N, CA, C and O atoms as a CHARMM CRD file, in Angstrom:
* protein
*
  344
    1    1 MET  N     -5.80200  99.21600 -71.87000 PROA 1      0.00000
    2    1 MET  CA    -5.08500  97.94400 -71.85700 PROA 1      0.00000
    3    1 MET  C     -5.87900  96.91500 -71.06500 PROA 1      0.00000
    4    1 MET  O     -6.37300  97.19500 -69.97300 PROA 1      0.00000
    5    2 SER  N     -5.99000  95.73100 -71.62900 PROA 2      0.00000
    6    2 SER  CA    -6.82900  94.69900 -71.02200 PROA 2      0.00000
    7    2 SER  C     -6.16500  94.01900 -69.83600 PROA 2      0.00000
    8    2 SER  O     -6.85700  93.49100 -68.96600 PROA 2      0.00000
    9    3 GLY  N     -4.86100  94.02200 -69.78300 PROA 3      0.00000
   10    3 GLY  CA    -4.16500  93.37300 -68.69100 PROA 3      0.00000
   11    3 GLY  C     -3.97900  91.88200 -68.87900 PROA 3      0.00000
   12    3 GLY  O     -3.32700  91.23400 -68.06000 PROA 3      0.00000
   13    4 ARG  N     -4.53100  91.33300 -69.92600 PROA 4      0.00000
   14    4 ARG  CA    -4.36300  89.89400 -70.13100 PROA 4      0.00000
   15    4 ARG  C     -2.95100  89.61900 -70.64400 PROA 4      0.00000
   16    4 ARG  O     -2.37000  90.42900 -71.36700 PROA 4      0.00000
   17    5 ASP  N     -2.42200  88.48700 -70.26600 PROA 5      0.00000
   18    5 ASP  CA    -1.08000  88.11700 -70.71600 PROA 5      0.00000
   19    5 ASP  C     -1.09800  86.77900 -71.42700 PROA 5      0.00000
   20    5 ASP  O     -0.09200  86.07000 -71.44600 PROA 5      0.00000
   21    6 TRP  N     -2.22500  86.43000 -72.00700 PROA 6      0.00000
   22    6 TRP  CA    -2.38700  85.16600 -72.71300 PROA 6      0.00000
   23    6 TRP  C     -3.04300  85.42200 -74.07000 PROA 6      0.00000
   24    6 TRP  O     -3.62600  86.47700 -74.31900 PROA 6      0.00000
   25    7 THR  N     -2.92800  84.43700 -74.91700 PROA 7      0.00000
   26    7 THR  CA    -3.53400  84.51400 -76.24100 PROA 7      0.00000
   27    7 THR  C     -4.05200  83.14000 -76.64000 PROA 7      0.00000
   28    7 THR  O     -3.65100  82.12000 -76.08000 PROA 7      0.00000
   29    8 VAL  N     -4.92700  83.13500 -77.59200 PROA 8      0.00000
   30    8 VAL  CA    -5.50000  81.88800 -78.10400 PROA 8      0.00000
   31    8 VAL  C     -5.08100  81.74300 -79.55600 PROA 8      0.00000
   32    8 VAL  O     -5.19200  82.69000 -80.33500 PROA 8      0.00000
   33    9 ALA  N     -4.60400  80.57500 -79.92000 PROA 9      0.00000
   34    9 ALA  CA    -4.17100  80.31000 -81.28800 PROA 9      0.00000
   35    9 ALA  C     -5.37300  80.00600 -82.17900 PROA 9      0.00000
   36    9 ALA  O     -6.35700  79.42800 -81.71800 PROA 9      0.00000
   37   10 PRO  N     -5.29600  80.39200 -83.44500 PROA 10     0.00000
   38   10 PRO  CA    -6.36200  80.03600 -84.37400 PROA 10     0.00000
   39   10 PRO  C     -6.61200  78.52800 -84.40900 PROA 10     0.00000
   40   10 PRO  O     -7.74300  78.08200 -84.60200 PROA 10     0.00000
   41   11 GLY  N     -5.55900  77.75800 -84.22300 PROA 11     0.00000
   42   11 GLY  CA    -5.69700  76.30400 -84.21600 PROA 11     0.00000
   43   11 GLY  C     -6.59600  75.79800 -83.10500 PROA 11     0.00000
   44   11 GLY  O     -7.25700  74.77100 -83.25700 PROA 11     0.00000
   45   12 ASP  N     -6.62300  76.52100 -81.97500 PROA 12     0.00000
   46   12 ASP  CA    -7.51900  76.12800 -80.88000 PROA 12     0.00000
   47   12 ASP  C     -8.97700  76.27000 -81.31500 PROA 12     0.00000
   48   12 ASP  O     -9.81000  75.40800 -81.03400 PROA 12     0.00000
   49   13 THR  N     -9.26500  77.36400 -82.00100 PROA 13     0.00000
   50   13 THR  CA   -10.62000  77.58400 -82.49900 PROA 13     0.00000
   51   13 THR  C    -10.97200  76.55400 -83.56800 PROA 13     0.00000
   52   13 THR  O    -12.09000  76.04200 -83.60900 PROA 13     0.00000
   53   14 LEU  N    -10.00900  76.26100 -84.42700 PROA 14     0.00000
   54   14 LEU  CA   -10.23100  75.24500 -85.45600 PROA 14     0.00000
   55   14 LEU  C    -10.50000  73.88500 -84.81600 PROA 14     0.00000
   56   14 LEU  O    -11.38600  73.15800 -85.26400 PROA 14     0.00000
   57   15 ALA  N     -9.74900  73.53700 -83.78100 PROA 15     0.00000
   58   15 ALA  CA    -9.95700  72.26300 -83.08500 PROA 15     0.00000
   59   15 ALA  C    -11.35400  72.20600 -82.45500 PROA 15     0.00000
   60   15 ALA  O    -12.00600  71.16300 -82.48200 PROA 15     0.00000
   61   16 GLU  N    -11.80600  73.32400 -81.89300 PROA 16     0.00000
   62   16 GLU  CA   -13.15100  73.37100 -81.31800 PROA 16     0.00000
   63   16 GLU  C    -14.19900  73.16300 -82.41000 PROA 16     0.00000
   64   16 GLU  O    -15.17000  72.43100 -82.22000 PROA 16     0.00000
   65   17 TRP  N    -13.99200  73.81500 -83.55600 PROA 17     0.00000
   66   17 TRP  CA   -14.91800  73.64800 -84.67300 PROA 17     0.00000
   67   17 TRP  C    -14.95800  72.19000 -85.11700 PROA 17     0.00000
   68   17 TRP  O    -16.03000  71.63800 -85.36500 PROA 17     0.00000
   69   18 MET  N    -13.78200  71.56900 -85.21700 PROA 18     0.00000
   70   18 MET  CA   -13.71000  70.17200 -85.63100 PROA 18     0.00000
   71   18 MET  C    -14.49800  69.28300 -84.67700 PROA 18     0.00000
   72   18 MET  O    -15.21900  68.38000 -85.10100 PROA 18     0.00000
   73   19 GLU  N    -14.35100  69.55000 -83.39100 PROA 19     0.00000
   74   19 GLU  CA   -15.06700  68.76000 -82.38900 PROA 19     0.00000
   75   19 GLU  C    -16.57500  68.96800 -82.51800 PROA 19     0.00000
   76   19 GLU  O    -17.34800  68.01100 -82.45200 PROA 19     0.00000
   77   20 GLU  N    -16.98800  70.22300 -82.70300 PROA 20     0.00000
   78   20 GLU  CA   -18.41600  70.53100 -82.81700 PROA 20     0.00000
   79   20 GLU  C    -19.07500  69.83100 -84.00000 PROA 20     0.00000
   80   20 GLU  O    -20.19300  69.32700 -83.89200 PROA 20     0.00000
   81   21 VAL  N    -18.36900  69.80500 -85.13500 PROA 21     0.00000
   82   21 VAL  CA   -18.96700  69.19900 -86.32700 PROA 21     0.00000
   83   21 VAL  C    -18.61900  67.72800 -86.48300 PROA 21     0.00000
   84   21 VAL  O    -19.15700  67.04900 -87.35700 PROA 21     0.00000
   85   22 GLY  N    -17.72300  67.23500 -85.64100 PROA 22     0.00000
   86   22 GLY  CA   -17.37200  65.82200 -85.67400 PROA 22     0.00000
   87   22 GLY  C    -16.51300  65.42400 -86.85600 PROA 22     0.00000
   88   22 GLY  O    -16.73100  64.37400 -87.46100 PROA 22     0.00000
   89   23 ILE  N    -15.53600  66.25600 -87.18800 PROA 23     0.00000
   90   23 ILE  CA   -14.65800  65.96500 -88.32100 PROA 23     0.00000
   91   23 ILE  C    -13.25300  65.64100 -87.79900 PROA 23     0.00000
   92   23 ILE  O    -12.77000  66.27600 -86.86100 PROA 23     0.00000
   93   24 SER  N    -12.62200  64.67500 -88.39800 PROA 24     0.00000
   94   24 SER  CA   -11.28300  64.25800 -87.97700 PROA 24     0.00000
   95   24 SER  C    -10.21100  65.09000 -88.67800 PROA 24     0.00000
   96   24 SER  O    -10.47500  65.76600 -89.67200 PROA 24     0.00000
   97   25 GLU  N     -9.01000  65.02400 -88.14000 PROA 25     0.00000
   98   25 GLU  CA    -7.87300  65.70200 -88.78800 PROA 25     0.00000
   99   25 GLU  C     -7.68300  65.16700 -90.20000 PROA 25     0.00000
  100   25 GLU  O     -7.43100  65.93800 -91.12600 PROA 25     0.00000
  101   26 ARG  N     -7.80100  63.87300 -90.37100 PROA 26     0.00000
  102   26 ARG  CA    -7.60400  63.26900 -91.68800 PROA 26     0.00000
  103   26 ARG  C     -8.58900  63.83200 -92.69900 PROA 26     0.00000
  104   26 ARG  O     -8.20400  64.19600 -93.81000 PROA 26     0.00000
  105   27 VAL  N     -9.85300  63.90500 -92.31800 PROA 27     0.00000
  106   27 VAL  CA   -10.89300  64.38500 -93.22700 PROA 27     0.00000
  107   27 VAL  C    -10.71000  65.87400 -93.51900 PROA 27     0.00000
  108   27 VAL  O    -10.84000  66.29900 -94.66700 PROA 27     0.00000
  109   28 LEU  N    -10.40900  66.67100 -92.48600 PROA 28     0.00000
  110   28 LEU  CA   -10.22000  68.10600 -92.71200 PROA 28     0.00000
  111   28 LEU  C     -8.98300  68.36300 -93.56300 PROA 28     0.00000
  112   28 LEU  O     -9.01600  69.20600 -94.46000 PROA 28     0.00000
  113   29 ALA  N     -7.91000  67.66100 -93.29900 PROA 29     0.00000
  114   29 ALA  CA    -6.70300  67.83200 -94.11100 PROA 29     0.00000
  115   29 ALA  C     -7.01000  67.54400 -95.57900 PROA 29     0.00000
  116   29 ALA  O     -6.57500  68.28000 -96.46400 PROA 29     0.00000
  117   30 LYS  N     -7.74800  66.48800 -95.83100 PROA 30     0.00000
  118   30 LYS  CA    -8.11300  66.14300 -97.20500 PROA 30     0.00000
  119   30 LYS  C     -8.98900  67.23500 -97.81700 PROA 30     0.00000
  120   30 LYS  O     -8.79600  67.61000 -98.97300 PROA 30     0.00000
  121   31 ALA  N     -9.94800  67.74600 -97.04900 PROA 31     0.00000
  122   31 ALA  CA   -10.83600  68.80300 -97.54200 PROA 31     0.00000
  123   31 ALA  C    -10.06100  70.08400 -97.86500 PROA 31     0.00000
  124   31 ALA  O    -10.44500  70.84200 -98.75600 PROA 31     0.00000
  125   32 CYS  N     -8.96800  70.31700 -97.13500 PROA 32     0.00000
  126   32 CYS  CA    -8.13000  71.50000 -97.36700 PROA 32     0.00000
  127   32 CYS  C     -7.02100  71.24100 -98.39000 PROA 32     0.00000
  128   32 CYS  O     -6.28300  72.15700 -98.75400 PROA 32     0.00000
  129   33 SER  N     -6.90800  70.00700 -98.84600 PROA 33     0.00000
  130   33 SER  CA    -5.83200  69.59900 -99.77000 PROA 33     0.00000
  131   33 SER  C     -4.45700  69.88000 -99.18300 PROA 33     0.00000
  132   33 SER  O     -3.57300  70.41600 -99.85300 PROA 33     0.00000
  133   34 ILE  N     -4.29500  69.50500 -97.90800 PROA 34     0.00000
  134   34 ILE  CA    -3.00200  69.61800 -97.23500 PROA 34     0.00000
  135   34 ILE  C     -2.71300  68.29300 -96.54200 PROA 34     0.00000
  136   34 ILE  O     -3.60800  67.46400 -96.38100 PROA 34     0.00000
  137   35 ASP  N     -1.46900  68.09600 -96.13400 PROA 35     0.00000
  138   35 ASP  CA    -1.15000  66.86600 -95.42200 PROA 35     0.00000
  139   35 ASP  C     -1.48600  67.02900 -93.92800 PROA 35     0.00000
  140   35 ASP  O     -1.61000  68.14500 -93.42400 PROA 35     0.00000
  141   36 ARG  N     -1.62400  65.92600 -93.26200 PROA 36     0.00000
  142   36 ARG  CA    -1.99500  65.94000 -91.83900 PROA 36     0.00000
  143   36 ARG  C     -0.93600  66.62100 -90.98800 PROA 36     0.00000
  144   36 ARG  O     -1.26000  67.22500 -89.96600 PROA 36     0.00000
  145   37 HSD  N      0.31300  66.53300 -91.38900 PROA 37     0.00000
  146   37 HSD  CA     1.40100  67.17700 -90.63900 PROA 37     0.00000
  147   37 HSD  C      1.19700  68.69800 -90.62200 PROA 37     0.00000
  148   37 HSD  O      1.37500  69.34300 -89.58800 PROA 37     0.00000
  149   38 THR  N      0.82700  69.25600 -91.76500 PROA 38     0.00000
  150   38 THR  CA     0.57800  70.69400 -91.84400 PROA 38     0.00000
  151   38 THR  C     -0.61700  71.07500 -90.98000 PROA 38     0.00000
  152   38 THR  O     -0.56300  72.05600 -90.23800 PROA 38     0.00000
  153   39 LEU  N     -1.68900  70.30800 -91.07400 PROA 39     0.00000
  154   39 LEU  CA    -2.86500  70.59400 -90.25200 PROA 39     0.00000
  155   39 LEU  C     -2.52600  70.48000 -88.77000 PROA 39     0.00000
  156   39 LEU  O     -2.96500  71.30700 -87.97000 PROA 39     0.00000
  157   40 SER  N     -1.77100  69.49100 -88.40700 PROA 40     0.00000
  158   40 SER  CA    -1.35400  69.32800 -87.01000 PROA 40     0.00000
  159   40 SER  C     -0.57000  70.55500 -86.54700 PROA 40     0.00000
  160   40 SER  O     -0.75000  71.01900 -85.42100 PROA 40     0.00000
  161   41 GLY  N      0.29600  71.07900 -87.40700 PROA 41     0.00000
  162   41 GLY  CA     1.06400  72.28500 -87.07500 PROA 41     0.00000
  163   41 GLY  C      0.17100  73.49400 -86.86400 PROA 41     0.00000
  164   41 GLY  O      0.42500  74.31300 -85.98000 PROA 41     0.00000
  165   42 ILE  N     -0.87700  73.60800 -87.67600 PROA 42     0.00000
  166   42 ILE  CA    -1.83800  74.69800 -87.49900 PROA 42     0.00000
  167   42 ILE  C     -2.54300  74.54600 -86.16100 PROA 42     0.00000
  168   42 ILE  O     -2.68100  75.51500 -85.41400 PROA 42     0.00000
  169   43 LEU  N     -2.98500  73.34400 -85.86100 PROA 43     0.00000
  170   43 LEU  CA    -3.69700  73.09100 -84.61200 PROA 43     0.00000
  171   43 LEU  C     -2.82300  73.37900 -83.39300 PROA 43     0.00000
  172   43 LEU  O     -3.33000  73.79300 -82.35100 PROA 43     0.00000
  173   44 LYS  N     -1.52600  73.16600 -83.51600 PROA 44     0.00000
  174   44 LYS  CA    -0.58900  73.41300 -82.41500 PROA 44     0.00000
  175   44 LYS  C     -0.07600  74.85100 -82.38600 PROA 44     0.00000
  176   44 LYS  O      0.64900  75.23100 -81.46600 PROA 44     0.00000
  177   45 GLY  N     -0.44800  75.65500 -83.39000 PROA 45     0.00000
  178   45 GLY  CA     0.02800  77.03400 -83.44900 PROA 45     0.00000
  179   45 GLY  C      1.44100  77.16400 -83.97700 PROA 45     0.00000
  180   45 GLY  O      2.05600  78.22200 -83.84800 PROA 45     0.00000
  181   46 GLN  N      1.96500  76.10200 -84.57100 PROA 46     0.00000
  182   46 GLN  CA     3.33200  76.09500 -85.08100 PROA 46     0.00000
  183   46 GLN  C      3.41300  76.48900 -86.54600 PROA 46     0.00000
  184   46 GLN  O      4.46500  76.92300 -87.01500 PROA 46     0.00000
  185   47 VAL  N      2.31500  76.34300 -87.27100 PROA 47     0.00000
  186   47 VAL  CA     2.25400  76.70000 -88.69000 PROA 47     0.00000
  187   47 VAL  C      1.31100  77.88700 -88.82100 PROA 47     0.00000
  188   47 VAL  O      0.16000  77.82500 -88.39000 PROA 47     0.00000
  189   48 SER  N      1.80000  78.96200 -89.41400 PROA 48     0.00000
  190   48 SER  CA     0.99700  80.16800 -89.60100 PROA 48     0.00000
  191   48 SER  C     -0.03800  79.97100 -90.69800 PROA 48     0.00000
  192   48 SER  O      0.16400  79.21000 -91.64400 PROA 48     0.00000
  193   49 ILE  N     -1.13600  80.66600 -90.54600 PROA 49     0.00000
  194   49 ILE  CA    -2.19300  80.64600 -91.55600 PROA 49     0.00000
  195   49 ILE  C     -1.99300  81.84900 -92.46000 PROA 49     0.00000
  196   49 ILE  O     -2.23700  82.98700 -92.05900 PROA 49     0.00000
  197   50 ASN  N     -1.54600  81.59200 -93.68600 PROA 50     0.00000
  198   50 ASN  CA    -1.36800  82.66100 -94.67000 PROA 50     0.00000
  199   50 ASN  C     -2.64700  82.77500 -95.50600 PROA 50     0.00000
  200   50 ASN  O     -3.61700  82.05600 -95.26400 PROA 50     0.00000
  201   51 ALA  N     -2.64500  83.66900 -96.47800 PROA 51     0.00000
  202   51 ALA  CA    -3.84700  83.90700 -97.28400 PROA 51     0.00000
  203   51 ALA  C     -4.29800  82.64200 -98.01000 PROA 51     0.00000
  204   51 ALA  O     -5.49300  82.35300 -98.05900 PROA 51     0.00000
  205   52 GLU  N     -3.36300  81.89200 -98.57100 PROA 52     0.00000
  206   52 GLU  CA    -3.72800  80.66200 -99.27800 PROA 52     0.00000
  207   52 GLU  C     -4.37900  79.66300 -98.32500 PROA 52     0.00000
  208   52 GLU  O     -5.41300  79.07300 -98.64000 PROA 52     0.00000
  209   53 MET  N     -3.76200  79.47900 -97.15500 PROA 53     0.00000
  210   53 MET  CA    -4.30700  78.52800 -96.18400 PROA 53     0.00000
  211   53 MET  C     -5.65800  79.00700 -95.67100 PROA 53     0.00000
  212   53 MET  O     -6.56100  78.19900 -95.45600 PROA 53     0.00000
  213   54 ALA  N     -5.80300  80.29900 -95.47500 PROA 54     0.00000
  214   54 ALA  CA    -7.08800  80.85100 -95.02500 PROA 54     0.00000
  215   54 ALA  C     -8.18400  80.54300 -96.03900 PROA 54     0.00000
  216   54 ALA  O     -9.31500  80.22900 -95.66600 PROA 54     0.00000
  217   55 GLY  N     -7.84500  80.63500 -97.31100 PROA 55     0.00000
  218   55 GLY  CA    -8.80500  80.28900 -98.35600 PROA 55     0.00000
  219   55 GLY  C     -9.17300  78.82000 -98.31800 PROA 55     0.00000
  220   55 GLY  O    -10.33800  78.46200 -98.49500 PROA 55     0.00000
  221   56 ARG  N     -8.19800  77.97800 -98.09100 PROA 56     0.00000
  222   56 ARG  CA    -8.46600  76.54000 -97.99200 PROA 56     0.00000
  223   56 ARG  C     -9.35700  76.22900 -96.79800 PROA 56     0.00000
  224   56 ARG  O    -10.29300  75.43400 -96.88600 PROA 56     0.00000
  225   57 LEU  N     -9.03900  76.88500 -95.66300 PROA 57     0.00000
  226   57 LEU  CA    -9.86000  76.68400 -94.47000 PROA 57     0.00000
  227   57 LEU  C    -11.28400  77.19200 -94.69600 PROA 57     0.00000
  228   57 LEU  O    -12.24900  76.57000 -94.25100 PROA 57     0.00000
  229   58 HSD  N    -11.40800  78.31100 -95.38100 PROA 58     0.00000
  230   58 HSD  CA   -12.73500  78.84900 -95.68400 PROA 58     0.00000
  231   58 HSD  C    -13.55300  77.84300 -96.49600 PROA 58     0.00000
  232   58 HSD  O    -14.70600  77.56200 -96.17200 PROA 58     0.00000
  233   59 ARG  N    -12.94800  77.31000 -97.54600 PROA 59     0.00000
  234   59 ARG  CA   -13.66900  76.35900 -98.39500 PROA 59     0.00000
  235   59 ARG  C    -14.06400  75.10000 -97.61500 PROA 59     0.00000
  236   59 ARG  O    -15.11600  74.51400 -97.87300 PROA 59     0.00000
  237   60 ALA  N    -13.22800  74.68800 -96.67200 PROA 60     0.00000
  238   60 ALA  CA   -13.49700  73.45400 -95.92900 PROA 60     0.00000
  239   60 ALA  C    -14.43100  73.66500 -94.73700 PROA 60     0.00000
  240   60 ALA  O    -15.18400  72.76100 -94.37500 PROA 60     0.00000
  241   61 THR  N    -14.38800  74.85600 -94.12300 PROA 61     0.00000
  242   61 THR  CA   -15.15000  75.06800 -92.88700 PROA 61     0.00000
  243   61 THR  C    -16.34200  76.01000 -93.05000 PROA 61     0.00000
  244   61 THR  O    -17.28500  75.97600 -92.25900 PROA 61     0.00000
  245   62 GLY  N    -16.28800  76.85100 -94.08400 PROA 62     0.00000
  246   62 GLY  CA   -17.31900  77.86800 -94.24500 PROA 62     0.00000
  247   62 GLY  C    -17.03800  79.11600 -93.42500 PROA 62     0.00000
  248   62 GLY  O    -17.79300  80.08500 -93.49800 PROA 62     0.00000
  249   63 ILE  N    -15.96500  79.10700 -92.64500 PROA 63     0.00000
  250   63 ILE  CA   -15.55900  80.26400 -91.84600 PROA 63     0.00000
  251   63 ILE  C    -14.68500  81.13900 -92.74000 PROA 63     0.00000
  252   63 ILE  O    -13.76000  80.64400 -93.38300 PROA 63     0.00000
  253   64 SER  N    -14.97400  82.42400 -92.78100 PROA 64     0.00000
  254   64 SER  CA   -14.34300  83.30700 -93.75800 PROA 64     0.00000
  255   64 SER  C    -12.82000  83.31800 -93.67800 PROA 64     0.00000
  256   64 SER  O    -12.22800  83.18400 -92.60700 PROA 64     0.00000
  257   65 ALA  N    -12.21300  83.48100 -94.84100 PROA 65     0.00000
  258   65 ALA  CA   -10.75500  83.60800 -94.91300 PROA 65     0.00000
  259   65 ALA  C    -10.29300  84.82100 -94.12100 PROA 65     0.00000
  260   65 ALA  O     -9.25100  84.78500 -93.46600 PROA 65     0.00000
  261   66 ARG  N    -11.07000  85.89300 -94.18400 PROA 66     0.00000
  262   66 ARG  CA   -10.71100  87.10500 -93.44500 PROA 66     0.00000
  263   66 ARG  C    -10.61400  86.82100 -91.94100 PROA 66     0.00000
  264   66 ARG  O     -9.70900  87.32100 -91.27400 PROA 66     0.00000
  265   67 PHE  N    -11.53900  86.02400 -91.41100 PROA 67     0.00000
  266   67 PHE  CA   -11.50200  85.64500 -90.00400 PROA 67     0.00000
  267   67 PHE  C    -10.17000  84.97900 -89.66900 PROA 67     0.00000
  268   67 PHE  O     -9.50500  85.35100 -88.70200 PROA 67     0.00000
  269   68 TRP  N     -9.78800  83.98900 -90.48000 PROA 68     0.00000
  270   68 TRP  CA    -8.55500  83.24500 -90.20000 PROA 68     0.00000
  271   68 TRP  C     -7.32800  84.13500 -90.29500 PROA 68     0.00000
  272   68 TRP  O     -6.41900  84.02500 -89.47200 PROA 68     0.00000
  273   69 ILE  N     -7.29100  85.01700 -91.28900 PROA 69     0.00000
  274   69 ILE  CA    -6.14100  85.91000 -91.45200 PROA 69     0.00000
  275   69 ILE  C     -6.04700  86.88700 -90.28100 PROA 69     0.00000
  276   69 ILE  O     -4.96900  87.09800 -89.72500 PROA 69     0.00000
  277   70 THR  N     -7.16800  87.47200 -89.91700 PROA 70     0.00000
  278   70 THR  CA    -7.18500  88.42800 -88.80600 PROA 70     0.00000
  279   70 THR  C     -6.80500  87.75200 -87.49800 PROA 70     0.00000
  280   70 THR  O     -6.02200  88.29400 -86.71800 PROA 70     0.00000
  281   71 PHE  N     -7.35200  86.58300 -87.26100 PROA 71     0.00000
  282   71 PHE  CA    -7.06200  85.81800 -86.05000 PROA 71     0.00000
  283   71 PHE  C     -5.57700  85.49900 -85.98300 PROA 71     0.00000
  284   71 PHE  O     -4.95400  85.66800 -84.93600 PROA 71     0.00000
  285   72 GLU  N     -5.00700  85.04000 -87.08700 PROA 72     0.00000
  286   72 GLU  CA    -3.58400  84.69100 -87.13900 PROA 72     0.00000
  287   72 GLU  C     -2.71100  85.90200 -86.84800 PROA 72     0.00000
  288   72 GLU  O     -1.76000  85.80900 -86.07200 PROA 72     0.00000
  289   73 LYS  N     -3.02500  87.03500 -87.46300 PROA 73     0.00000
  290   73 LYS  CA    -2.23100  88.25600 -87.22900 PROA 73     0.00000
  291   73 LYS  C     -2.26300  88.66300 -85.76400 PROA 73     0.00000
  292   73 LYS  O     -1.23300  89.01400 -85.18900 PROA 73     0.00000
  293   74 GLN  N     -3.44600  88.61700 -85.16000 PROA 74     0.00000
  294   74 GLN  CA    -3.56300  88.99100 -83.74800 PROA 74     0.00000
  295   74 GLN  C     -2.80600  88.01700 -82.85800 PROA 74     0.00000
  296   74 GLN  O     -2.14500  88.42800 -81.90500 PROA 74     0.00000
  297   75 TYR  N     -2.90000  86.74300 -83.16200 PROA 75     0.00000
  298   75 TYR  CA    -2.18800  85.71600 -82.38700 PROA 75     0.00000
  299   75 TYR  C     -0.68100  85.94400 -82.43500 PROA 75     0.00000
  300   75 TYR  O     -0.01400  85.92300 -81.40100 PROA 75     0.00000
  301   76 ARG  N     -0.15000  86.16000 -83.62500 PROA 76     0.00000
  302   76 ARG  CA     1.29700  86.37700 -83.75500 PROA 76     0.00000
  303   76 ARG  C      1.71600  87.67500 -83.07300 PROA 76     0.00000
  304   76 ARG  O      2.78500  87.72700 -82.46600 PROA 76     0.00000
  305   77 ALA  N      0.89800  88.72200 -83.15900 PROA 77     0.00000
  306   77 ALA  CA     1.20100  89.98600 -82.47900 PROA 77     0.00000
  307   77 ALA  C      1.20600  89.78400 -80.96400 PROA 77     0.00000
  308   77 ALA  O      2.06700  90.31600 -80.26300 PROA 77     0.00000
  309   78 ASP  N      0.24900  89.02000 -80.47000 PROA 78     0.00000
  310   78 ASP  CA     0.20600  88.72400 -79.03400 PROA 78     0.00000
  311   78 ASP  C      1.45300  87.97500 -78.58500 PROA 78     0.00000
  312   78 ASP  O      2.01800  88.27800 -77.53400 PROA 78     0.00000
  313   79 LEU  N      1.88500  86.99700 -79.37900 PROA 79     0.00000
  314   79 LEU  CA     3.09800  86.25700 -79.02900 PROA 79     0.00000
  315   79 LEU  C      4.30500  87.18300 -78.99500 PROA 79     0.00000
  316   79 LEU  O      5.13800  87.09600 -78.09200 PROA 79     0.00000
  317   80 GLU  N      4.39700  88.08000 -79.99000 PROA 80     0.00000
  318   80 GLU  CA     5.49900  89.05700 -80.03000 PROA 80     0.00000
  319   80 GLU  C      5.48100  89.96200 -78.80300 PROA 80     0.00000
  320   80 GLU  O      6.53000  90.39000 -78.32100 PROA 80     0.00000
  321   81 ALA  N      4.29000  90.24800 -78.30500 PROA 81     0.00000
  322   81 ALA  CA     4.14000  91.11400 -77.11700 PROA 81     0.00000
  323   81 ALA  C      4.43200  90.36600 -75.82100 PROA 81     0.00000
  324   81 ALA  O      4.37900  90.94500 -74.73600 PROA 81     0.00000
  325   82 GLY  N      4.73700  89.07900 -75.93900 PROA 82     0.00000
  326   82 GLY  CA     5.09000  88.29000 -74.76900 PROA 82     0.00000
  327   82 GLY  C      3.94600  87.54100 -74.12100 PROA 82     0.00000
  328   82 GLY  O      4.10200  86.98000 -73.03700 PROA 82     0.00000
  329   83 HSD  N      2.79400  87.52900 -74.77800 PROA 83     0.00000
  330   83 HSD  CA     1.66300  86.77900 -74.21900 PROA 83     0.00000
  331   83 HSD  C      1.91400  85.29000 -74.37500 PROA 83     0.00000
  332   83 HSD  O      2.54400  84.84700 -75.33500 PROA 83     0.00000
  333   84 LYS  N      1.42400  84.54500 -73.43900 PROA 84     0.00000
  334   84 LYS  CA     1.54200  83.08800 -73.48100 PROA 84     0.00000
  335   84 LYS  C      0.28300  82.49500 -74.09000 PROA 84     0.00000
  336   84 LYS  O     -0.80500  83.05800 -73.97100 PROA 84     0.00000
  337   85 ARG  N      0.44300  81.37100 -74.73300 PROA 85     0.00000
  338   85 ARG  CA    -0.72000  80.67500 -75.30200 PROA 85     0.00000
  339   85 ARG  C     -1.49900  80.02200 -74.17000 PROA 85     0.00000
  340   85 ARG  O     -0.93100  79.34600 -73.31300 PROA 85     0.00000
  341   86 SER  N     -2.81200  80.23500 -74.18300 PROA 86     0.00000
  342   86 SER  CA    -3.63300  79.64000 -73.11600 PROA 86     0.00000
  343   86 SER  C     -3.93300  78.19400 -73.41400 PROA 86     0.00000
  344   86 SER  O     -4.61100  77.53000 -72.62900 PROA 86     0.00000
């Protein structure tokens, strides 16, 4: 057991990627064919990344759909275990 009591949301990683490549929420939402409200929810950890969304993120970011799905599952499991979002 790691002893950590915190978790990181996939949206945090997505936000870091956006900053690194210099892309805005508006542009990424358009690239994913979603509205900005949905993207904002992902960034805040309020909207789950399902297989369809993972595919959209993959096409827009080049980061594999499997990465997003695995990250999302671990994040939700951590929340269920009582970990706090860092």
